[in-house]
C-alpha positions as CSV (number, residue, x, y, z in Angstrom):
1,M,145.7,206.7,-60.1
2,D,143.8,209.9,-59.5
3,A,140.2,209.9,-58.2
4,Y,138.6,210.6,-61.6
5,A,140.6,207.9,-63.4
6,W,139.7,205.5,-60.7
7,L,136.0,206.2,-61.0
8,I,136.2,205.8,-64.8
9,D,137.9,202.5,-64.3
10,L,135.2,201.4,-61.8
11,S,132.5,202.4,-64.3
12,E,134.1,200.4,-67.1
13,R,134.8,197.3,-65.0
14,S,131.3,197.2,-63.5
15,A,129.3,198.5,-66.5
16,T,127.5,195.2,-67.1
17,R,126.3,195.0,-63.5
18,F,125.5,198.7,-63.2
19,F,123.7,199.1,-66.5
20,E,122.1,195.7,-67.1
21,T,120.9,194.9,-63.6
22,P,117.5,196.5,-62.7
23,F,118.1,199.6,-60.7
24,A,116.1,198.3,-57.7
25,R,118.4,195.2,-57.5
26,L,121.5,197.3,-57.2
27,T,122.8,198.0,-53.7
28,T,122.1,201.5,-52.4
29,A,125.8,202.4,-52.8
30,E,125.7,201.2,-56.4
31,Q,122.5,203.2,-57.1
32,V,124.2,206.3,-55.7
33,F,127.3,205.7,-57.9
34,V,125.3,205.1,-61.1
35,T,122.9,208.0,-60.5
36,V,125.6,210.6,-59.8
37,W,128.0,209.2,-62.5
38,T,125.4,209.3,-65.3
39,L,123.9,212.7,-64.1
40,E,127.3,214.3,-64.4
41,A,128.1,212.7,-67.7
42,D,124.8,213.7,-69.4
43,V,124.5,217.2,-68.0
44,N,128.1,217.9,-68.9
45,N,127.5,216.6,-72.4
46,G,124.1,218.2,-73.2
47,G,122.6,219.8,-70.2
48,F,119.5,218.8,-68.2
49,D,117.5,218.6,-71.4
50,Q,119.6,215.8,-72.7
51,Y,119.7,214.1,-69.3
52,Y,115.9,213.8,-69.2
53,L,115.8,212.6,-72.8
54,N,118.4,209.8,-72.3
55,S,118.1,206.6,-70.4
56,S,120.2,208.2,-67.6
57,G,117.1,210.2,-66.8
58,D,115.5,207.0,-65.6
59,H,117.2,207.8,-62.3
60,A,116.6,211.5,-62.2
61,W,113.9,211.1,-59.5
62,Y,116.7,209.7,-57.3
63,A,119.4,212.2,-58.2
64,P,118.9,214.7,-55.3
65,A,119.0,211.9,-52.7
66,A,122.1,210.4,-54.4
67,L,123.8,213.7,-54.4
68,R,123.0,214.3,-50.8
69,A,124.3,210.8,-50.0
70,I,127.8,211.9,-51.2
71,G,127.5,215.3,-49.5
72,A,126.8,217.4,-52.7
73,E,124.1,219.5,-51.1
74,R,124.3,222.4,-53.5
75,T,124.3,220.2,-56.6
76,A,121.3,218.3,-55.1
77,A,119.4,221.6,-54.9
78,I,120.2,222.3,-58.6
79,A,118.9,218.8,-59.6
80,E,115.7,219.4,-57.6
81,R,115.2,222.8,-59.3
82,A,115.7,221.2,-62.7
83,S,113.3,218.4,-61.9
84,A,110.6,220.6,-60.4
85,P,108.6,221.0,-63.6
86,F,107.9,217.3,-63.5
87,G,105.9,217.6,-60.3
88,P,106.4,216.4,-56.7
89,D,107.5,212.9,-57.7
90,G,110.1,214.2,-60.2
91,P,110.7,212.8,-63.7
92,A,109.2,209.4,-64.4
93,P,111.6,206.5,-64.1
94,D,110.2,205.0,-67.3
95,R,111.8,206.7,-70.4
96,D,108.7,206.5,-72.6
97,T,106.5,208.1,-69.9
98,R,109.1,210.7,-69.2
99,L,109.5,211.6,-72.9
100,A,105.7,211.9,-73.2
101,S,105.7,214.3,-70.2
102,L,108.4,216.5,-71.7
103,D,105.9,217.8,-74.3
104,K,103.5,218.8,-71.5
105,L,106.0,220.8,-69.4
106,P,105.2,224.5,-68.9
107,E,106.6,227.4,-70.9
108,G,109.9,228.6,-69.8
109,V,111.3,225.2,-68.8
110,D,114.2,225.6,-71.3
111,D,115.2,228.8,-69.6
112,L,115.0,227.1,-66.2
113,W,117.2,224.2,-67.5
114,N,119.7,226.6,-69.0
115,D,120.0,228.3,-65.6
116,C,120.4,225.0,-64.0
117,D,123.0,223.9,-66.5
118,L,125.1,227.0,-65.8
119,A,124.8,226.5,-62.0
120,F,125.8,222.8,-62.5
121,Y,128.8,223.7,-64.7
122,A,130.0,226.0,-62.0
123,Y,130.6,222.9,-59.8
124,P,129.4,224.2,-56.5
125,D,130.4,220.8,-55.1
126,D,133.5,218.8,-56.1
127,L,131.6,215.8,-57.4
128,T,134.7,213.8,-58.3
129,A,136.2,214.0,-54.8
130,L,132.8,213.5,-53.1
131,L,131.9,210.5,-55.2
132,S,135.3,209.0,-54.9
133,A,135.2,209.3,-51.1
134,Y,131.7,207.8,-51.0
135,V,132.8,204.8,-53.1
136,Q,135.9,204.3,-51.0
137,A,133.7,204.3,-47.9
138,H,131.3,201.8,-49.4
139,K,133.7,199.6,-51.3
140,S,132.2,196.4,-49.9
141,E,128.8,197.3,-51.2
142,I,129.9,198.1,-54.8
143,E,130.8,195.3,-57.2
144,G,134.2,196.0,-58.6
145,A,135.2,198.7,-56.2
146,S,137.6,196.6,-54.2
């Protein structure tokens, strides 16, 4: 099974734990997996704008750290740039609070996000390979990874 198929399988097998357990109660390795996995899915589906609108954006504040944990330094910089309009703490982890703050973001944020989308789509880091290697190295800390 290739790395991408294996990650999809892991996501499906562990979806209940990953998406129903409060984020703070997941292991660090599970937090990294969930954050990177949902960031990639949402940005690829509708850009950073969609990512912040959806529940996946609940973990946007953690995305740069999660990306760095897997070695995706360039993608982490893109995520930081996209989140910069939210201020130094990043997007709120609470969806309702984050949605309210979207209306208060400065002019030009759509242009910034479009630029970030294009940079993300160029895949400056191989997220599949990096995430797969991270999960393999942390199998004992991720339910369903063994």
